[in-house]
N, C-alpha and C positions, 0 to 999 in steps of 0.2 A: 566077426564072422558073419557071412551073409547067408542066412537060412530062409528068409521070407517070414511071413506071418499069417496066421489064420484069424479071421474076423476083422471087420473094419469099424470105424468110429460111429457108423450109423446103426451098428448092431447086426447088420446082415452078415451071413456066413460067406467068407471069401478066403481063398488060399492064394496068396501072392508069393512067388518064388523068384529068386535071382538065378540067372544063368548067363553064360558068356554069349557075346554077340556072334551071330552067324551071317554070312554074306547075304542070304535071303531076307535078313531083317531090315535091310536098307529100305525096301519097298514097304514093309510092314510099319516101320516107324514113320515113314513119309505119310502113310495113310492115317496113322494115329495123330500126326500133327494137323492134318486136315480136319479130322473129326473133333479134336480137342479145341481147335479154334472156334468151330461152330458152337461148342458147348460152353467153353470158358476162354474167351479171347484175351483175357487179362492174366492167363496162367504163366506167362513168361516164356512159353515155348517158342521155338523158332518157327518161322513160316517156311514154305517149301523152297523159296529161293536160296536161303542159307544152307539148307540141308543138301540141295543139289550142288550149289556152287562150291561149298567148302570141300565136299567129297571129290569133285572132279578137278577143280582149279587150285584151291588153296593147298590141298595135300600134295598135289603134283609139284607145285612151286617149292614146297618145303620138304620134299623128298620123304613124305610120310604116307604116301598112298598105299604102300604095301604093308605097313605096320599098324595103321590106324585102327583097323578092326579089333586088334588085340587089346586096345585101350578103352573099349566101349562096354559098359555094363547094361544088362537088360533085365527088367522085371516083368513077369507075365502072370496072369491069373490062371485058375485051374482049367479054363477053356482054351488056353494057349494064346489068349489075346494079350498083346503087349500093353502095359499100363504105365510103364516108366522106362526111362533110359538116361544114362549119364554119358556124355561124350565131350570131346574137345573139338576145336576147329581143325586140329592136326598141325598146329603151328608151334607146339611144344613151348607154350608161354605160361604154363601153370594155370590155365583157365579151364573151368569145367562148366558144363551147361546141363541143366535138368530139363528133360522132356517128359511131361507127365499127363496122365488122364485122371481127373478128379472123380470121386474122392479117393485119397490115399491115406492109410493110417500113418500116424506120426513115426511109428517104428520103421516103416519103409523109407520115409524121408531120412531117418537116421542112417539107414543102410546106404542110401545114396550119398550122404555126406562122407561116410566112411570110405566108400569106393573112390570118390573124388580125391580124398586126401591120400589114399594109398596108391592110386594109379596115375594121377594127373598132376601131382605137385612137381615143382622144378626148383633148381638152385637159382636164386636171384640176389645178387649183391651179398653173397655170403649167407643167405637165409634160404631154407627150404619152405616154399610158399605155395599156396593154392588159392585161387580166386573164383568166386561163384557170383552168379547174378540171381538176385532175389526180387520178385516183383514188388513194386511199391505197395505197401499196405498188406502184404502177406505176413501177418504177425506170427503165424504158426512156424513158418520157415525161419523168420527172423529170430524167434525164441530159441530154436535149435542152434542157429548160428552163434548166438550169444553164449549159450551154454557150452558150446564146443570151442570157444575162444576166438571167434571171428570178430573183426572190427569193420564197421561200415566205412567205405571209402567215399571220396568226394567226386566220383565219376559214375556214369550210368550208361545204359543202352536204352534208347527210346525209339519206338516205332511211331512214325507220323503218317497220317491218313489224308487222302484227298477224295471226297465224293465226286463221282463223275457225272454231275448234273449238267454242267455246261462245259463243253470242250472248246478250248481256244484254237484258232487256226495255226497251222505250221508255217512259219516264215523263215526262210533261209536266205542269207546274203548271196549275192552273185558269186559263182565259182565253186559252190558246194552243192552236193546232192546226197540223198539218203539211200543207202544200200542195206541189204539184209542177208543173213545166213551165208550161203555158199558164195555169194557175190563178193565177199571179202575174205581173204586168206587168214588162216590162224596166225601166220607170221605177222601180218599187218595189224591184227587185233592185239596181239601180244606186245608189239612194239608201242602201240598207242597206250596200252594199259601201263607199261613200264614208264613211259614219259609222263603220263598224267599223274601217276602216284609216286613219282620221284625216285625210282630205283633203277633207271636206265643208265648204263655207262658203255664204254667201248667194248667191254667184255660181256655184252648182253648174254645172259644165260639161255642156252638153247632149250632148256626144259620149259621155258615160258610158252613158246608156241605149242608144245605138247599139251600143256594145261588147257589151252583154248581149243585144241583139237579134241581133247578128252571131254570138254564141256558139252560137245555135241552128243555124247553118249548118255548124258543125264536123262533120267526118265521124263522129266518135265520140260526139257529143252524144246523150244519151237523155233525153227529157223527164221520165220517171219517176225519173231519178236526179238531177234538178235540184231540190233540196229547199229549202223555206223554212219557217221557223216564223213564223206571223203571229199578231198579237194581235187583240182583239175589234174594233178599228178597221180591221183589214186591213193594218196596217203590218208590214213584215218586220222581225222582231227578231233572227233568227239564220238562218244559211243554210249549206248544204253541198252542193256539186255533186260527184258521183262520176263517174269515167270507167272503163268496164269493158273490160279486155283479155281477150277471150274465149279467145284462144289460150293465154295464160299463166295464165288463171283467177285473175286478181287485179283488184281495183279500186283506184283512186287518188283521194284526196280533194284537190280543188282547184276553187274556193277554199272556205275555212271561216272564218266570222266571226260576231260578235255585236255589235250596236250597244251603246255604253256604257251607255245607260239600262236595258238588259235583261240585263246581266251578273250572274253569281253566282246564277242561277236554274236552272241545269242545262239550258238550252235547247240549247247546242251539243252537249252530251253526248247529248241526246235525238235531235237531228236526225242526228247521226253514226250512232247506233245504228240508227235507221230506215234509213239508207242502207246500212249493213252488212247488214242483213237482206235488203234488196232485191238487193244484188249476190250474196249467198249464194243467193238464189233463182235467179239466172242460172247458178250453178255455181262461184262464186268460192271459192277456198281461202284467200285472204289479202287484206289491204288494205295500201296504202302511203300514207305522207304525207311530204312534204318538210320535216320538222321534228323536233326533239328536245325540244320544250317539255315541261315537267312535266305539263301538261294531257293530252298524248297518252300520256305514260308511265302516268298514272293509268288510262287506258283500256286499257292493256295493250300499247301499241306499244313496240318495242325497236329501237334503232339497228341498221341492217343494212349500209348501204353509204355510205362517206364519200369525198368528193372535196375536196381542199385547194385553196384559191385561191393562184395564183402571179401575180405582177405584174412587168411590165417597163416601164421608162421608156425611150422611144425617143429 
């Protein structure tokens, strides 16, 4: 039962209570993510890109846009400030994510585990499972996970960072140009995304363009940071959308991709570098991407924060 708790581990008097998610919490949790990164960048919280992109794009693609809010749990203190949330990406894969503001009592973490298990688990190969991310070295959460029967998996989520000390020039091969925002249709963006990530076929789902149209409604969406490389026919060959966190002075890449027919031409490198120059113009000191691929390493990104996946069969 989720009742909240009074007093925290530092001895201060605090009253944290659970409540259901409300639509207006989207912006409140977004603001908490910004503040928590400044305070504790290794907390395992999402950055603003994932919060915006999953809500508008992923949940539209997976037909959970209208139901996702009912699957989110919120914890707030006595002043009404949100200090914790449990959510999914909206893809119904049994994955739960904790968004937190330190310090939190262990009893609140227990409540968050309980919420994830009761609201976000799914059937997977005959088992009812739930999967969590726990930041590497977070022994408090690891201890709770072990006590509750979770086991550590051999895969993780890692954020890589690139300091923007020296920006490389943008070099595009002949026949390509970079366009942004409204200069490229949602249909063209959706088609490129589907081809780049391997889910395109002749029965291309018409909800995919809707997802990219909806992305424009995200609070942190900036048209000039929604970049596409187009060829002479106007087809999108590569793309990179960046999300700029003004408070923490960093940008985040999400999504990035190149269609198979246009790979090995330096298009992704060019569009990313264009994006890095644009966020630097806003005052960004660094850029993040949720990947450790060699491609990003060659651009200068280095692994910064890692969360390990833990799984429980219920």
